[in-house]
N, CA, C and O atoms as a CHARMM CRD file, in Angstrom:
* protein
*
  304
    1    1 MET  N    -35.54000  44.66400  18.06700 PROA 1      0.00000
    2    1 MET  CA   -34.22300  45.17400  18.23400 PROA 1      0.00000
    3    1 MET  C    -33.37100  43.39800  18.75800 PROA 1      0.00000
    4    1 MET  O    -32.20900  43.00000  18.84400 PROA 1      0.00000
    5    2 LEU  N    -34.39100  42.94500  18.93000 PROA 2      0.00000
    6    2 LEU  CA   -34.57600  41.76900  19.20600 PROA 2      0.00000
    7    2 LEU  C    -34.05900  40.58000  17.98900 PROA 2      0.00000
    8    2 LEU  O    -33.05800  39.92700  17.69500 PROA 2      0.00000
    9    3 SER  N    -35.63500  40.82400  17.47300 PROA 3      0.00000
   10    3 SER  CA   -34.89500  39.97600  16.24100 PROA 3      0.00000
   11    3 SER  C    -33.85200  40.28800  14.95600 PROA 3      0.00000
   12    3 SER  O    -33.64600  39.58400  13.96700 PROA 3      0.00000
   13    4 LEU  N    -33.02500  42.13300  15.46500 PROA 4      0.00000
   14    4 LEU  CA   -32.45900  42.38700  14.42700 PROA 4      0.00000
   15    4 LEU  C    -31.47200  41.01100  15.14100 PROA 4      0.00000
   16    4 LEU  O    -31.44700  40.00800  14.42800 PROA 4      0.00000
   17    5 TYR  N    -30.84500  40.94500  16.20600 PROA 5      0.00000
   18    5 TYR  CA   -29.70500  40.18700  16.65900 PROA 5      0.00000
   19    5 TYR  C    -30.23200  38.48100  15.93800 PROA 5      0.00000
   20    5 TYR  O    -29.54100  37.89800  15.10300 PROA 5      0.00000
   21    6 THR  N    -31.23200  38.06000  16.34900 PROA 6      0.00000
   22    6 THR  CA   -31.50500  36.87500  16.44500 PROA 6      0.00000
   23    6 THR  C    -31.30400  37.04500  15.01300 PROA 6      0.00000
   24    6 THR  O    -30.48000  37.95600  15.09600 PROA 6      0.00000
   25    7 ASN  N    -31.38200  36.93100  14.27300 PROA 7      0.00000
   26    7 ASN  CA   -31.53700  37.33700  12.42100 PROA 7      0.00000
   27    7 ASN  C    -29.54000  37.44700  12.75100 PROA 7      0.00000
   28    7 ASN  O    -28.96300  36.41600  13.09700 PROA 7      0.00000
   29    8 LEU  N    -28.91000  38.48500  12.61700 PROA 8      0.00000
   30    8 LEU  CA   -27.79300  38.81600  12.58400 PROA 8      0.00000
   31    8 LEU  C    -27.20700  37.26400  13.02300 PROA 8      0.00000
   32    8 LEU  O    -26.38800  36.74300  12.26500 PROA 8      0.00000
   33    9 ALA  N    -27.67700  36.47200  14.36800 PROA 9      0.00000
   34    9 ALA  CA   -27.25700  35.65300  14.52400 PROA 9      0.00000
   35    9 ALA  C    -27.29200  34.38600  13.92300 PROA 9      0.00000
   36    9 ALA  O    -26.42800  33.56700  13.61000 PROA 9      0.00000
   37   10 ALA  N    -27.87400  34.41100  13.88400 PROA 10     0.00000
   38   10 ALA  CA   -29.02100  33.36700  12.22300 PROA 10     0.00000
   39   10 ALA  C    -27.74100  32.85100  11.12000 PROA 10     0.00000
   40   10 ALA  O    -27.21800  31.80000  10.74800 PROA 10     0.00000
   41   11 ARG  N    -27.60800  34.60400  10.83500 PROA 11     0.00000
   42   11 ARG  CA   -26.47700  34.48400   9.17600 PROA 11     0.00000
   43   11 ARG  C    -24.76200  34.11900  10.19800 PROA 11     0.00000
   44   11 ARG  O    -23.87400  33.44600   9.67500 PROA 11     0.00000
   45   12 LEU  N    -24.60800  34.74600  11.72900 PROA 12     0.00000
   46   12 LEU  CA   -23.35100  33.86600  10.88800 PROA 12     0.00000
   47   12 LEU  C    -23.46900  33.05000  12.05500 PROA 12     0.00000
   48   12 LEU  O    -23.02500  33.44300  13.13400 PROA 12     0.00000
   49   13 GLN  N    -24.41100  31.20900  11.83600 PROA 13     0.00000
   50   13 GLN  CA   -24.18600  30.18200  11.76600 PROA 13     0.00000
   51   13 GLN  C    -24.39300  29.98700  11.42900 PROA 13     0.00000
   52   13 GLN  O    -24.58600  28.84200  11.83800 PROA 13     0.00000
   53   14 ARG  N    -25.17700  30.13900   9.48700 PROA 14     0.00000
   54   14 ARG  CA   -25.05400  29.96200   8.39800 PROA 14     0.00000
   55   14 ARG  C    -23.68800  30.03600   7.39900 PROA 14     0.00000
   56   14 ARG  O    -23.81000  29.52300   6.28600 PROA 14     0.00000
   57   15 ASN  N    -22.17500  30.75800   7.81400 PROA 15     0.00000
   58   15 ASN  CA   -21.16500  31.03100   7.51000 PROA 15     0.00000
   59   15 ASN  C    -20.43100  30.04400   8.25400 PROA 15     0.00000
   60   15 ASN  O    -19.37100  29.42000   8.20800 PROA 15     0.00000
   61   16 GLU  N    -21.00800  30.12000   8.64800 PROA 16     0.00000
   62   16 GLU  CA   -19.74200  28.22300   9.31700 PROA 16     0.00000
   63   16 GLU  C    -19.56800  27.16400   7.70400 PROA 16     0.00000
   64   16 GLU  O    -18.78400  26.21500   7.66800 PROA 16     0.00000
   65   17 GLN  N    -20.28100  27.49100   6.71800 PROA 17     0.00000
   66   17 GLN  CA   -19.39500  26.54800   6.03600 PROA 17     0.00000
   67   17 GLN  C    -18.80900  26.16200   5.10900 PROA 17     0.00000
   68   17 GLN  O    -18.60600  25.11000   4.50200 PROA 17     0.00000
   69   18 GLY  N    -18.41500  27.73800   5.05900 PROA 18     0.00000
   70   18 GLY  CA   -17.25200  27.94800   4.85200 PROA 18     0.00000
   71   18 GLY  C    -16.23600  27.98100   5.18800 PROA 18     0.00000
   72   18 GLY  O    -15.14500  27.98700   4.61700 PROA 18     0.00000
   73   19 ALA  N    -16.58800  28.00900   6.28000 PROA 19     0.00000
   74   19 ALA  CA   -15.29900  27.55800   6.81300 PROA 19     0.00000
   75   19 ALA  C    -14.58300  26.01500   6.81500 PROA 19     0.00000
   76   19 ALA  O    -13.50100  25.78200   6.27600 PROA 19     0.00000
   77   20 THR  N    -15.45100  24.95900   7.57000 PROA 20     0.00000
   78   20 THR  CA   -15.42300  24.20500   6.25000 PROA 20     0.00000
   79   20 THR  C    -14.90500  23.68800   5.68200 PROA 20     0.00000
   80   20 THR  O    -13.98100  22.93000   5.97800 PROA 20     0.00000
   81   21 ALA  N    -15.68500  24.13400   3.86700 PROA 21     0.00000
   82   21 ALA  CA   -15.12100  23.16500   3.15000 PROA 21     0.00000
   83   21 ALA  C    -13.89900  24.00000   3.22200 PROA 21     0.00000
   84   21 ALA  O    -13.14200  23.27400   2.57800 PROA 21     0.00000
   85   22 VAL  N    -13.24000  24.94700   3.53400 PROA 22     0.00000
   86   22 VAL  CA   -12.22700  25.45100   4.05100 PROA 22     0.00000
   87   22 VAL  C    -10.92600  24.88300   4.16400 PROA 22     0.00000
   88   22 VAL  O     -9.90200  24.81700   3.48300 PROA 22     0.00000
   89   23 GLU  N    -11.46100  24.38200   5.60300 PROA 23     0.00000
   90   23 GLU  CA   -10.80500  22.82400   5.40200 PROA 23     0.00000
   91   23 GLU  C    -10.71700  22.15600   5.28900 PROA 23     0.00000
   92   23 GLU  O     -9.53700  21.82900   5.16800 PROA 23     0.00000
   93   24 TYR  N    -11.57500  21.23000   5.18700 PROA 24     0.00000
   94   24 TYR  CA   -11.72000  20.52200   3.86700 PROA 24     0.00000
   95   24 TYR  C    -10.39900  20.60600   3.24000 PROA 24     0.00000
   96   24 TYR  O     -9.40700  19.97500   3.60600 PROA 24     0.00000
   97   25 GLY  N    -10.45100  21.29100   2.43600 PROA 25     0.00000
   98   25 GLY  CA    -9.64400  22.09200   1.34800 PROA 25     0.00000
   99   25 GLY  C     -8.58000  21.91000   2.03300 PROA 25     0.00000
  100   25 GLY  O     -8.16000  20.75400   2.08200 PROA 25     0.00000
  101   26 ILE  N     -8.02700  22.70200   2.57100 PROA 26     0.00000
  102   26 ILE  CA    -6.22300  22.48300   2.52700 PROA 26     0.00000
  103   26 ILE  C     -5.78700  21.59000   3.18400 PROA 26     0.00000
  104   26 ILE  O     -4.58800  21.75500   3.41100 PROA 26     0.00000
  105   27 MET  N     -6.60200  19.83000   4.02300 PROA 27     0.00000
  106   27 MET  CA    -6.65000  18.88000   4.68900 PROA 27     0.00000
  107   27 MET  C     -6.52400  18.24800   3.60300 PROA 27     0.00000
  108   27 MET  O     -5.83200  17.30000   3.97400 PROA 27     0.00000
  109   28 VAL  N     -6.82200  18.00600   1.81700 PROA 28     0.00000
  110   28 VAL  CA    -7.05600  17.66500   1.54500 PROA 28     0.00000
  111   28 VAL  C     -5.29400  17.72500   0.52700 PROA 28     0.00000
  112   28 VAL  O     -4.35800  16.95800   0.29900 PROA 28     0.00000
  113   29 GLY  N     -5.74600  19.31800   0.15900 PROA 29     0.00000
  114   29 GLY  CA    -3.80400  19.25000  -0.74300 PROA 29     0.00000
  115   29 GLY  C     -2.67000  18.95800   0.93500 PROA 29     0.00000
  116   29 GLY  O     -1.55000  18.44800   0.93100 PROA 29     0.00000
  117   30 LEU  N     -3.11500  19.25800   1.65700 PROA 30     0.00000
  118   30 LEU  CA    -1.69000  18.55800   2.98200 PROA 30     0.00000
  119   30 LEU  C     -1.34600  16.84200   2.56900 PROA 30     0.00000
  120   30 LEU  O     -0.23600  16.31200   2.50500 PROA 30     0.00000
  121   31 ILE  N     -3.05600  16.05500   2.26300 PROA 31     0.00000
  122   31 ILE  CA    -3.12900  14.49100   1.94300 PROA 31     0.00000
  123   31 ILE  C     -1.70300  14.13200   0.51100 PROA 31     0.00000
  124   31 ILE  O     -0.99600  13.19400   0.14200 PROA 31     0.00000
  125   32 ALA  N     -1.91700  15.32000   0.21700 PROA 32     0.00000
  126   32 ALA  CA    -2.24300  14.98500  -1.57700 PROA 32     0.00000
  127   32 ALA  C     -0.23900  15.53900  -1.60300 PROA 32     0.00000
  128   32 ALA  O      0.58700  14.74200  -2.04700 PROA 32     0.00000
  129   33 VAL  N      0.22000  17.01600  -1.03900 PROA 33     0.00000
  130   33 VAL  CA     1.42800  17.18100  -0.45400 PROA 33     0.00000
  131   33 VAL  C      2.20600  15.14100  -0.07600 PROA 33     0.00000
  132   33 VAL  O      2.70900  14.30900  -0.83100 PROA 33     0.00000
  133   34 VAL  N      1.93400  15.14000   1.25100 PROA 34     0.00000
  134   34 VAL  CA     2.30500  13.41100   1.36100 PROA 34     0.00000
  135   34 VAL  C      2.33100  12.37100   0.70000 PROA 34     0.00000
  136   34 VAL  O      3.46100  11.88800   0.63600 PROA 34     0.00000
  137   35 ILE  N      1.24300  11.59500  -0.03300 PROA 35     0.00000
  138   35 ILE  CA     1.54900  11.35900  -1.24100 PROA 35     0.00000
  139   35 ILE  C      2.35100  11.77100  -2.04100 PROA 35     0.00000
  140   35 ILE  O      3.08600  10.85700  -2.41400 PROA 35     0.00000
  141   36 ILE  N      2.64000  13.00500  -2.63300 PROA 36     0.00000
  142   36 ILE  CA     3.75100  12.91700  -3.88200 PROA 36     0.00000
  143   36 ILE  C      5.26000  12.52800  -2.95000 PROA 36     0.00000
  144   36 ILE  O      6.36600  12.11400  -3.29700 PROA 36     0.00000
  145   37 VAL  N      4.82400  12.79400  -1.99500 PROA 37     0.00000
  146   37 VAL  CA     6.93100  13.62700  -1.74900 PROA 37     0.00000
  147   37 VAL  C      6.45700  11.83500  -0.73700 PROA 37     0.00000
  148   37 VAL  O      7.05600  11.66800   0.32500 PROA 37     0.00000
  149   38 ALA  N      5.93200  11.25900  -0.97200 PROA 38     0.00000
  150   38 ALA  CA     5.98600   9.65900  -0.31700 PROA 38     0.00000
  151   38 ALA  C      6.41400   8.25200  -2.39700 PROA 38     0.00000
  152   38 ALA  O      7.29200   7.44500  -2.70200 PROA 38     0.00000
  153   39 VAL  N      5.28800   8.75100  -3.02900 PROA 39     0.00000
  154   39 VAL  CA     6.11600   7.91800  -4.81800 PROA 39     0.00000
  155   39 VAL  C      7.17600   9.28300  -5.15100 PROA 39     0.00000
  156   39 VAL  O      7.50600   9.30900  -6.33700 PROA 39     0.00000
  157   40 SER  N      7.65500  10.21200  -4.45600 PROA 40     0.00000
  158   40 SER  CA     9.04900  10.37400  -4.94200 PROA 40     0.00000
  159   40 SER  C      9.98700   9.77200  -4.33400 PROA 40     0.00000
  160   40 SER  O     10.99700   9.39200  -4.92700 PROA 40     0.00000
  161   41 LEU  N      9.69400   9.51500  -2.44700 PROA 41     0.00000
  162   41 LEU  CA    11.01200   9.50500  -2.29500 PROA 41     0.00000
  163   41 LEU  C     10.82700   7.77700  -1.87400 PROA 41     0.00000
  164   41 LEU  O     11.62200   7.42800  -1.00200 PROA 41     0.00000
  165   42 LEU  N      9.93700   6.73500  -2.35600 PROA 42     0.00000
  166   42 LEU  CA    10.12400   5.13800  -2.46900 PROA 42     0.00000
  167   42 LEU  C     10.15000   4.94100  -4.46300 PROA 42     0.00000
  168   42 LEU  O     10.61200   3.98700  -5.08900 PROA 42     0.00000
  169   43 GLY  N      9.76700   5.66800  -4.78800 PROA 43     0.00000
  170   43 GLY  CA     9.39200   5.61500  -6.37800 PROA 43     0.00000
  171   43 GLY  C     10.54500   4.26900  -7.77300 PROA 43     0.00000
  172   43 GLY  O     10.32900   3.64600  -8.81300 PROA 43     0.00000
  173   44 THR  N     11.89000   4.55300  -6.64200 PROA 44     0.00000
  174   44 THR  CA    12.77800   3.83400  -7.50400 PROA 44     0.00000
  175   44 THR  C     12.54200   1.80900  -6.48100 PROA 44     0.00000
  176   44 THR  O     12.36800   0.66500  -6.90100 PROA 44     0.00000
  177   45 THR  N     12.64700   2.27800  -5.45300 PROA 45     0.00000
  178   45 THR  CA    12.89600   1.40600  -4.17000 PROA 45     0.00000
  179   45 THR  C     11.42300   0.20900  -4.57400 PROA 45     0.00000
  180   45 THR  O     11.66700  -0.99100  -4.45000 PROA 45     0.00000
  181   46 LEU  N      9.71900   0.70800  -5.12000 PROA 46     0.00000
  182   46 LEU  CA     8.72000   0.03700  -5.61100 PROA 46     0.00000
  183   46 LEU  C      9.85500  -0.41700  -7.25900 PROA 46     0.00000
  184   46 LEU  O     10.27900  -1.56700  -7.37700 PROA 46     0.00000
  185   47 GLN  N     10.18700   0.72200  -8.38900 PROA 47     0.00000
  186   47 GLN  CA    10.68000  -0.61000  -9.39300 PROA 47     0.00000
  187   47 GLN  C     10.60300  -0.88700  -9.23400 PROA 47     0.00000
  188   47 GLN  O      9.77900  -1.69900  -9.65500 PROA 47     0.00000
  189   48 ASP  N     11.15400  -0.98200  -8.32600 PROA 48     0.00000
  190   48 ASP  CA    12.98000  -1.87800  -7.78000 PROA 48     0.00000
  191   48 ASP  C     12.40700  -3.28600  -7.92000 PROA 48     0.00000
  192   48 ASP  O     12.51400  -3.99300  -8.92200 PROA 48     0.00000
  193   49 MET  N     11.60800  -3.68900  -6.46000 PROA 49     0.00000
  194   49 MET  CA    10.83300  -4.27500  -6.56300 PROA 49     0.00000
  195   49 MET  C      9.83100  -5.30300  -7.07500 PROA 49     0.00000
  196   49 MET  O      9.56900  -6.43200  -6.66000 PROA 49     0.00000
  197   50 PHE  N      9.19700  -4.38200  -8.39900 PROA 50     0.00000
  198   50 PHE  CA     8.53300  -5.12600  -8.99300 PROA 50     0.00000
  199   50 PHE  C      8.91000  -6.00900 -10.25500 PROA 50     0.00000
  200   50 PHE  O      8.45900  -6.94200 -10.91800 PROA 50     0.00000
  201   51 VAL  N     10.38400  -4.86600 -10.17100 PROA 51     0.00000
  202   51 VAL  CA    12.03000  -6.16500 -11.07200 PROA 51     0.00000
  203   51 VAL  C     12.34700  -6.74900 -10.74400 PROA 51     0.00000
  204   51 VAL  O     12.89100  -7.63600 -11.40200 PROA 51     0.00000
  205   52 GLN  N     12.27700  -6.75600  -9.39800 PROA 52     0.00000
  206   52 GLN  CA    13.19400  -8.27000  -8.53500 PROA 52     0.00000
  207   52 GLN  C     11.75300  -9.29800  -9.13000 PROA 52     0.00000
  208   52 GLN  O     11.98700 -10.18500  -9.95100 PROA 52     0.00000
  209   53 VAL  N     10.15100  -9.03800  -8.57100 PROA 53     0.00000
  210   53 VAL  CA     8.92700 -10.03000  -9.37900 PROA 53     0.00000
  211   53 VAL  C      9.05700 -10.62000 -10.05600 PROA 53     0.00000
  212   53 VAL  O      9.28400 -11.82700  -9.97900 PROA 53     0.00000
  213   54 GLN  N      8.93500  -9.81500 -11.16400 PROA 54     0.00000
  214   54 GLN  CA     9.36900 -10.61900 -12.58800 PROA 54     0.00000
  215   54 GLN  C      9.80500 -10.64800 -13.16100 PROA 54     0.00000
  216   54 GLN  O      9.55400 -10.37500 -14.33400 PROA 54     0.00000
  217   55 CYS  N     11.25900 -11.19300 -12.43200 PROA 55     0.00000
  218   55 CYS  CA    12.59900 -11.24000 -12.90800 PROA 55     0.00000
  219   55 CYS  C     12.44600 -12.93500 -12.67500 PROA 55     0.00000
  220   55 CYS  O     12.58300 -13.79400 -13.54600 PROA 55     0.00000
  221   56 LYS  N     12.15900 -13.12200 -11.40200 PROA 56     0.00000
  222   56 LYS  CA    12.11600 -14.45400 -10.34400 PROA 56     0.00000
  223   56 LYS  C     11.02400 -14.97900 -11.20000 PROA 56     0.00000
  224   56 LYS  O     11.61700 -15.38300 -12.20000 PROA 56     0.00000
  225   57 ILE  N      9.62400 -15.22000 -11.37700 PROA 57     0.00000
  226   57 ILE  CA     8.42700 -15.42100 -12.18800 PROA 57     0.00000
  227   57 ILE  C      9.43400 -15.77700 -13.00200 PROA 57     0.00000
  228   57 ILE  O      9.70200 -16.96000 -12.79300 PROA 57     0.00000
  229   58 GLY  N     10.43100 -15.08600 -14.21700 PROA 58     0.00000
  230   58 GLY  CA    10.19700 -15.35900 -15.73100 PROA 58     0.00000
  231   58 GLY  C     11.82200 -16.30700 -15.44900 PROA 58     0.00000
  232   58 GLY  O     12.45200 -16.85200 -16.35600 PROA 58     0.00000
  233   59 GLY  N     12.25700 -16.29500 -13.85100 PROA 59     0.00000
  234   59 GLY  CA    13.72300 -17.25800 -13.87000 PROA 59     0.00000
  235   59 GLY  C     14.63800 -16.54400 -14.06200 PROA 59     0.00000
  236   59 GLY  O     15.41700 -16.97300 -14.91400 PROA 59     0.00000
  237   60 GLY  N     14.87100 -15.67500 -13.65300 PROA 60     0.00000
  238   60 GLY  CA    16.58200 -14.88800 -14.09100 PROA 60     0.00000
  239   60 GLY  C     16.97200 -15.12900 -12.92300 PROA 60     0.00000
  240   60 GLY  O     16.71200 -16.15200 -12.28900 PROA 60     0.00000
  241   61 VAL  N     17.94400 -13.75200 -12.37500 PROA 61     0.00000
  242   61 VAL  CA    17.77900 -13.36400 -11.66400 PROA 61     0.00000
  243   61 VAL  C     18.31400 -11.39600 -11.31300 PROA 61     0.00000
  244   61 VAL  O     19.20200 -10.69600 -11.80100 PROA 61     0.00000
  245   62 PHE  N     17.94600 -11.30500 -10.95300 PROA 62     0.00000
  246   62 PHE  CA    18.31500 -10.16400 -10.54400 PROA 62     0.00000
  247   62 PHE  C     18.96600  -9.15300 -10.19300 PROA 62     0.00000
  248   62 PHE  O     19.36800  -9.42800  -9.06200 PROA 62     0.00000
  249   63 THR  N     19.38100  -7.96300 -10.51600 PROA 63     0.00000
  250   63 THR  CA    20.79600  -7.13600 -10.22600 PROA 63     0.00000
  251   63 THR  C     20.42400  -6.72000  -9.72700 PROA 63     0.00000
  252   63 THR  O     19.24000  -7.00700  -9.90100 PROA 63     0.00000
  253   64 PRO  N     20.54400  -5.62200  -8.54200 PROA 64     0.00000
  254   64 PRO  CA    20.28600  -4.43900  -7.67400 PROA 64     0.00000
  255   64 PRO  C     20.99500  -3.26000  -8.51200 PROA 64     0.00000
  256   64 PRO  O     22.07500  -3.51100  -9.04700 PROA 64     0.00000
  257   65 GLY  N     20.51500  -2.19500  -8.62000 PROA 65     0.00000
  258   65 GLY  CA    21.36800  -0.75300  -9.09600 PROA 65     0.00000
  259   65 GLY  C     21.59100   0.72600  -8.12400 PROA 65     0.00000
  260   65 GLY  O     20.95100   1.62700  -7.58000 PROA 65     0.00000
  261   66 VAL  N     22.82800   0.28600  -8.33100 PROA 66     0.00000
  262   66 VAL  CA    23.55800   1.74300  -7.53700 PROA 66     0.00000
  263   66 VAL  C     22.82800   3.10600  -7.76700 PROA 66     0.00000
  264   66 VAL  O     22.14400   3.33100  -8.76600 PROA 66     0.00000
  265   67 GLY  N     23.04400   4.02700  -6.71300 PROA 67     0.00000
  266   67 GLY  CA    22.44300   4.59000  -6.14800 PROA 67     0.00000
  267   67 GLY  C     20.10300   4.42100  -6.79000 PROA 67     0.00000
  268   67 GLY  O     19.11900   3.72900  -6.52800 PROA 67     0.00000
  269   68 ALA  N     20.25200   4.86100  -7.11800 PROA 68     0.00000
  270   68 ALA  CA    18.76500   5.76700  -8.04700 PROA 68     0.00000
  271   68 ALA  C     18.91700   4.95100  -9.70300 PROA 68     0.00000
  272   68 ALA  O     18.14500   5.34000 -10.57900 PROA 68     0.00000
  273   69 ALA  N     19.82000   3.96300  -9.99800 PROA 69     0.00000
  274   69 ALA  CA    19.94100   3.49800 -11.49200 PROA 69     0.00000
  275   69 ALA  C     18.91100   2.51200 -10.79800 PROA 69     0.00000
  276   69 ALA  O     18.72700   2.80700  -9.61700 PROA 69     0.00000
  277   70 SER  N     17.94200   1.02300 -11.40400 PROA 70     0.00000
  278   70 SER  CA    17.18800   0.32700 -11.56200 PROA 70     0.00000
  279   70 SER  C     17.74500  -0.74000 -11.27800 PROA 70     0.00000
  280   70 SER  O     18.91900  -1.03200 -11.50300 PROA 70     0.00000
  281   71 GLY  N     17.04000  -1.30100 -10.83200 PROA 71     0.00000
  282   71 GLY  CA    18.18700  -3.13600 -11.26400 PROA 71     0.00000
  283   71 GLY  C     17.33000  -4.03500 -12.09800 PROA 71     0.00000
  284   71 GLY  O     16.19500  -4.21900 -12.53700 PROA 71     0.00000
  285   72 THR  N     18.58200  -4.49200 -12.04900 PROA 72     0.00000
  286   72 THR  CA    18.59300  -5.38600 -13.86000 PROA 72     0.00000
  287   72 THR  C     18.23700  -7.30700 -13.20600 PROA 72     0.00000
  288   72 THR  O     18.66000  -8.18500 -12.45500 PROA 72     0.00000
  289   73 CYS  N     17.41200  -7.04800 -13.96700 PROA 73     0.00000
  290   73 CYS  CA    17.17000  -8.87900 -14.24500 PROA 73     0.00000
  291   73 CYS  C     18.07600  -9.12300 -16.04600 PROA 73     0.00000
  292   73 CYS  O     18.17300  -8.71800 -17.20500 PROA 73     0.00000
  293   74 VAL  N     18.53900 -10.12200 -15.00600 PROA 74     0.00000
  294   74 VAL  CA    19.61900 -11.50600 -16.35900 PROA 74     0.00000
  295   74 VAL  C     19.49100 -13.75800 -16.98700 PROA 74     0.00000
  296   74 VAL  O     20.06900 -14.83700 -16.85900 PROA 74     0.00000
  297   75 GLN  N     18.25000 -13.06800 -17.65200 PROA 75     0.00000
  298   75 GLN  CA    17.89200 -14.77400 -17.33300 PROA 75     0.00000
  299   75 GLN  C     18.56800 -15.58400 -17.86000 PROA 75     0.00000
  300   75 GLN  O     19.33300 -15.48700 -18.82000 PROA 75     0.00000
  301   76 SER  N     18.18100 -16.76800 -16.97100 PROA 76     0.00000
  302   76 SER  CA    18.97300 -17.72000 -16.83200 PROA 76     0.00000
  303   76 SER  C     19.03500 -18.79500 -17.89000 PROA 76     0.00000
  304   76 SER  O     19.81300 -19.74100 -17.76500 PROA 76     0.00000
């Protein structure tokens, strides 16, 4: 009877690795969702920032866009 209990306890301890893998999978999924939301919210702002830097390097004047529209660069 003692060996049956010991055998069962050993099997239960080995099965915890599957639960850990599922937890890591859920964590990776949540991180991916946060990254997708952040990129979609900041996408236009980041694009405007890069266009503004490119414009200033080229010696132009940056005009920001309205709403979701991206800004434009006018070379002087």
